[in-house]
N, C-alpha and C positions, 0 to 999 in steps of 0.2 A: 457600379462594379466594386468588389470587393479590395482594400488594399492588400497586398501581398503579403504584410504580416501577421495578418490577423489568421490567416492559416496555423502559425504556429501558439495562437494562444492558448489554448487548453492544455499543450505538450509543455509550455511554458509556465503553465500554473501548473501543473500537474509535480513539473521538477522543484519550484520553489515549493509547495508543498510537504515535498521529500527533504529540502533543505527545511527547512524549517521544522519537520520532526527530528530534523538527526540532530539540531540545536537543541530542542528539547531531552534528546536521549543523552546529548553529550551531557549536560546541565547536570542532570538526575539519574546516572547512569543506569537508564533504563534497561536496554538490550544491546546493541552492538557495543556501547562502551562500557558493559559490564560483562559480556562475553560475545564477543562477533561471531564464534563458530557455532554457537548453539542460536543466537538470531539470524545466521544468514540460513542455516538448515531451517528455522519455523519459517522464515518469509520462503525460501525457496519453495518449500513445500507445499506453502499455501498459494503461491503465485502458480505452479507447475499443475495442483489439482484445479483454480479458477481456469488457466490456459487450456487445459485437457477438456473443461464442462465449457467451456467456447467452443473447441474446435468440433465435440458432437453436436452442440446448437447448430453450429456452421454446418456440419456436413447432414443435418435433418432437415435442414432448412427453415432451421427456427430463430436463428440470430443472422444478422446481415448490419452491414455497415451501412448505417445512415446519410442521406448528403445534408454538409451542416460545413459553411464557411471556416470554421476555427480548426478542422482537423489539418494536420498535416502533410494528408496524402502519404506517407510513408506506411505499408504493409510490411506486419511480421508471417503475412499468409493471405492470400484471398479474404478477402470480409475481415479481415483480423488487423485493424489499425494498430500502429505501433505505441498509440497513448494506452491503447488496454493495458499493454503489458506496465505503463508507468503508475494506470490509476490502480490495476491490482496491489504492485510497492505499496502505493500509499496505504489501498485497505487493510493488504495485511500490517504493515509498520505498525497503525495506528491502533488496530485493536491488540497486537501483541504489545505496546505500551502502554495502553489502556488496562488489558489485564494484570501486567507489573507493578503499573500504579496501584491499583485498585487492590491488588493481593497487598502490597507495603503496608497501605493506610488500614487495611482490616487487621492484620498483626500488629500493627501499633495499638489498635483500640482493643486489643483481644489482652484479658490480664494474665499476666506472666503466673508461671506454678505456684508461686508461693502469695498468690489471691493479690496481687497490687496490679495496679493498673501502670 
């Protein structure tokens, strides 16, 4: 028998991951703490795209909810656990923050117009 709290572990891990990403965001002003509107649009578009992708896969019978004791049992739609939304948010926010950080880093390495680094 699996303890009741274990069914929430994956969701809790995803929320903790989001909190960590937002902490990095606040520290380095990467996405939401630099321009929350642009960040919200970027994350929203990404999550909406992947949720649409998942929905098509579910309707075609390609994707389905696996059996694991670590899912909460809460569903956004048939075969679409709530954890998927949080996973996609983590995925999109991570991608956005890495892109912004690497862009800033590469701009620092680029010499300015006068030829100095």
